ZAKEPA-268120 format. One line per 4 residues: number of its first residue (from 0); their letters; for each residue x negated, y, z negated of N, C-alpha, C, CB. Coordinates in nm, 3 decimals, always signed. Glycine has a CB too. Layout:
NUM> a> X:Y:Z:X:Y:Z:X:Y:Z:X:Y:Z | ...;
***
This chain:
0> mekk> -2.797:-3.994:+0.857:-2.679:-3.928:+0.825:-2.704:-3.818:+0.728:-2.581:-4.021:+0.775 | -2.789:-3.838:+0.638:-2.829:-3.726:+0.544:-2.875:-3.604:+0.615:-2.941:-3.770:+0.452 | -2.961:-3.623:+0.711:-3.016:-3.515:+0.794:-2.905:-3.435:+0.848:-3.103:-3.567:+0.908 | -2.809:-3.496:+0.911:-2.698:-3.444:+0.980:-2.618:-3.353:+0.876:-2.611:-3.562:+1.040;
4> rlal> -2.588:-3.413:+0.764:-2.514:-3.346:+0.656:-2.578:-3.224:+0.609:-2.496:-3.435:+0.541 | -2.708:-3.225:+0.590:-2.790:-3.107:+0.568:-2.787:-3.005:+0.664:-2.918:-3.141:+0.554 | -2.804:-3.052:+0.784:-2.803:-2.950:+0.900:-2.666:-2.885:+0.915:-2.841:-3.020:+1.039 | -2.562:-2.957:+0.893:-2.426:-2.899:+0.903:-2.401:-2.802:+0.785:-2.316:-3.014:+0.904;
8> rklm> -2.452:-2.836:+0.666:-2.440:-2.746:+0.551:-2.517:-2.606:+0.578:-2.501:-2.821:+0.423 | -2.631:-2.624:+0.629:-2.713:-2.498:+0.656:-2.640:-2.422:+0.763:-2.864:-2.531:+0.704 | -2.582:-2.478:+0.869:-2.513:-2.412:+0.964:-2.385:-2.334:+0.906:-2.477:-2.511:+1.067 | -2.308:-2.410:+0.819:-2.193:-2.337:+0.765:-2.237:-2.227:+0.668:-2.096:-2.435:+0.694;
12> eave> -2.345:-2.240:+0.601:-2.382:-2.128:+0.512:-2.428:-2.009:+0.595:-2.494:-2.170:+0.413 | -2.494:-2.025:+0.716:-2.526:-1.924:+0.797:-2.402:-1.860:+0.856:-2.615:-1.970:+0.896 | -2.299:-1.936:+0.896:-2.193:-1.877:+0.946:-2.117:-1.787:+0.844:-2.113:-1.976:+1.000 | -2.100:-1.848:+0.724:-2.017:-1.780:+0.622:-2.093:-1.647:+0.586:-1.994:-1.876:+0.489;
16> kell> -2.231:-1.652:+0.573:-2.316:-1.529:+0.558:-2.282:-1.413:+0.668:-2.471:-1.572:+0.572 | -2.274:-1.465:+0.780:-2.256:-1.360:+0.897:-2.114:-1.321:+0.891:-2.292:-1.419:+1.049 | -2.014:-1.392:+0.858:-1.873:-1.348:+0.844:-1.856:-1.247:+0.713:-1.777:-1.484:+0.827 | -1.934:-1.252:+0.629:-1.913:-1.175:+0.503:-2.010:-1.055:+0.520:-1.945:-1.264:+0.365;
20> rkpn> -2.077:-1.032:+0.614:-2.167:-0.916:+0.638:-2.083:-0.790:+0.678:-2.273:-0.951:+0.753 | -2.113:-0.690:+0.621:-2.044:-0.557:+0.654:-2.076:-0.509:+0.790:-2.085:-0.446:+0.556 | -1.975:-0.464:+0.874:-2.016:-0.440:+1.019:-2.097:-0.308:+1.008:-1.883:-0.426:+1.128 | -2.164:-0.278:+1.117:-2.255:-0.158:+1.124:-2.165:-0.040:+1.172:-2.383:-0.184:+1.228;
24> rktl> -2.221:+0.073:+1.166:-2.147:+0.197:+1.186:-2.095:+0.212:+1.323:-2.231:+0.313:+1.155 | -2.182:+0.151:+1.421:-2.121:+0.168:+1.567:-2.000:+0.078:+1.585:-2.230:+0.129:+1.685 | -1.998:-0.030:+1.520:-1.893:-0.137:+1.525:-1.761:-0.065:+1.464:-1.941:-0.278:+1.434 | -1.784:+0.006:+1.347:-1.677:+0.068:+1.283:-1.615:+0.192:+1.363:-1.726:+0.110:+1.150;
28> drls> -1.708:+0.257:+1.425:-1.660:+0.366:+1.518:-1.579:+0.320:+1.637:-1.777:+0.441:+1.571 | -1.618:+0.206:+1.685:-1.554:+0.146:+1.803:-1.404:+0.090:+1.754:-1.654:+0.021:+1.866 | -1.400:+0.034:+1.648:-1.279:-0.018:+1.588:-1.181:+0.100:+1.562:-1.313:-0.095:+1.456 | -1.237:+0.208:+1.513:-1.157:+0.331:+1.477:-1.096:+0.381:+1.602:-1.245:+0.444:+1.410;
32> llag> -1.178:+0.377:+1.716:-1.122:+0.427:+1.844:-1.009:+0.341:+1.895:-1.229:+0.434:+1.948 | -1.014:+0.220:+1.872:-0.895:+0.136:+1.910:-0.772:+0.165:+1.830:-0.928:-0.010:+1.895 | -0.789:+0.208:+1.704:-0.675:+0.249:+1.626:-0.626:+0.389:+1.641:-0.704:+0.229:+1.494 | -0.698:+0.461:+1.722:-0.654:+0.604:+1.769:-0.717:+0.711:+1.701:-0.509:+0.627:+1.753;
36> fqdw> -0.840:+0.684:+1.657:-0.910:+0.794:+1.578:-1.053:+0.806:+1.653:-0.926:+0.754:+1.405 | -1.105:+0.929:+1.632:-1.229:+0.965:+1.697:-1.349:+0.886:+1.649:-1.255:+1.108:+1.678 | -1.354:+0.854:+1.510:-1.471:+0.785:+1.454:-1.423:+0.737:+1.327:-1.598:+0.875:+1.440 | -1.511:+0.660:+1.259:-1.492:+0.597:+1.138:-1.449:+0.700:+1.032:-1.616:+0.524:+1.099;
40> dsfq> -1.517:+0.812:+1.024:-1.487:+0.925:+0.917:-1.350:+0.963:+0.930:-1.577:+1.057:+0.933 | -1.299:+0.980:+1.060:-1.164:+1.034:+1.081:-1.067:+0.925:+1.029:-1.136:+1.070:+1.236 | -1.097:+0.810:+1.068:-1.019:+0.694:+1.009:-0.994:+0.683:+0.868:-1.079:+0.579:+1.039 | -1.114:+0.706:+0.803:-1.118:+0.702:+0.655:-1.043:+0.820:+0.608:-1.263:+0.700:+0.596;
44> dalh> -1.063:+0.929:+0.652:-0.983:+1.051:+0.609:-0.835:+1.028:+0.616:-1.017:+1.173:+0.697 | -0.785:+0.967:+0.721:-0.652:+0.935:+0.742:-0.597:+0.836:+0.643:-0.636:+0.888:+0.873 | -0.685:+0.744:+0.609:-0.646:+0.641:+0.505:-0.635:+0.688:+0.363:-0.742:+0.532:+0.505 | -0.742:+0.777:+0.339:-0.766:+0.807:+0.196:-0.744:+0.967:+0.167:-0.918:+0.760:+0.157;
48> gdad> -0.710:+1.044:+0.269:-0.688:+1.194:+0.251:-0.564:+1.226:+0.305:-0.793:+1.282:+0.316 | -0.557:+1.356:+0.334:-0.442:+1.418:+0.382:-0.419:+1.420:+0.542:-0.445:+1.552:+0.329 | -0.524:+1.381:+0.604:-0.540:+1.394:+0.746:-0.453:+1.274:+0.814:-0.701:+1.389:+0.785 | -0.412:+1.281:+0.940:-0.350:+1.160:+0.999:-0.402:+1.174:+1.159:-0.169:+1.158:+0.977;
52> gktn> -0.358:+1.074:+1.233:-0.409:+1.073:+1.364:-0.382:+1.173:+1.455:-0.376:+0.972:+1.418 | -0.282:+1.252:+1.431:-0.243:+1.361:+1.503:-0.351:+1.470:+1.506:-0.119:+1.409:+1.450 | -0.432:+1.490:+1.404:-0.537:+1.581:+1.402:-0.639:+1.564:+1.500:-0.592:+1.583:+1.283 | -0.663:+1.434:+1.553:-0.744:+1.409:+1.640:-0.720:+1.461:+1.783:-0.755:+1.286:+1.632;
56> yegg> -0.603:+1.491:+1.806:-0.548:+1.532:+1.942:-0.513:+1.678:+1.946:-0.421:+1.450:+1.980 | -0.523:+1.749:+1.843:-0.498:+1.890:+1.832:-0.621:+1.976:+1.876:-0.458:+1.921:+1.689 | -0.582:+2.090:+1.940:-0.682:+2.181:+1.982:-0.708:+2.188:+2.126:-0.801:+2.150:+1.918 | -0.830:+2.147:+2.170:-0.883:+2.178:+2.313:-0.789:+2.140:+2.431:-1.017:+2.102:+2.335;
60> a> -0.667:+2.098:+2.428:-0.597:+2.068:+2.540:-0.520:+2.181:+2.605:-0.512:+1.967:+2.510;
***
């Protein structure tokens, strides 16, 4: 029983570590696309700057 408890604890620690890990840049860019932005930087500019999502669609059309 002690071996099962130790194995479960190790599994939970690994899962928690993975959940707390910061996503990589590619993942952040894809999530930003779902939110309507071209990339992570555009999304961050809209959150923390003067830009908004409309600036992503201005221009070339």
